[in-house]
N, C-alpha and C positions, 0 to 999 in steps of 0.2 A: 570502455577502451577495448580495442580489438588488437590481438596479438596473433600473428600467423600460426605459431605453434601451439598456443594455448587457447585460442578461441576468444570468447568474450569474457572480460572480467569487469565486474561492477564494483564501484566504491559505494558501499552502503554506509550511511552515517547514522549514528545514534549517540546522542550526548557528546558531540565533538570527537567521536572515535570513528575512524573509517576502517573498514575491513574489506579486503578483496575476496570476491566470491565467484567461482566459475559457474556459469549457467549455459545451457544449450543454446545453439544458434536459433532453434525454433522458438524457445521462450523469449529471446531477445527480439526476434522479428515480431512476434505477437504483441509484446509489451510496447514496442515502438509505435505500432499502429494505434493501440488503445491510449497510449500516453499522449499522442497528438490530439486525439478526440477529447480526452479528459483534461487537457492542458497541464500535464504533469511531466516531470523529467523521467527519463528511462529508469533510473534508480528509484525515483519516487513511485512509479507505477508498480514496480516489482515489490517494493516495500508495502504498498497498499494491498496488493494481492496476498502478501505474507500475513499482514494483520488480519485480513478477512479469513484466511485459512486457519490461523491460530485461534481466532474467536470461534470459528465453526467447530473446530475440534474440541474446544473447551466447553462449548454449549451446543451439543448435537441436536437438541430439541428446537433450537431457534431457526427460523427461515432466513434465507439470504437477505431478503428485504429488511427484516427486522435487525439483523446484524449490521447492515449498512446504515440504517437509521441511527442505531446506537453509536456507531463509530463517528457518524456525522455530528451527532449531538455532543459527543466528547470533544471533538475538534472545535465546535462552536464555543463550548465552555472555555477551552484553552485560549481561544482568540478573544475572549471577553464578550461574546455575542450571546449573553444570557438574559432571559426574561422570566419573570415569575409565571408559573402555570396557575391558572384560575379554573377551578372546577365549575361546571355548569354553564 
């Protein structure tokens, strides 16, 4: 949502709780472009970046690719898309 005096405010949702957060116009512009490519909402894109950043800070030895794979796997588990891993 854009407000002339306050700039952009996003409604970020977590467990049915929404919080207004001010972010720069530059971040919103970048998130809009990437959100269209990745088929996410604007808030969803910024939440995605926040999750990646949080995970990177908590696990500084992991690569971006590995972090993204881990988060993708966790999302697949939550959506019920799990299969048993077989070694060999």
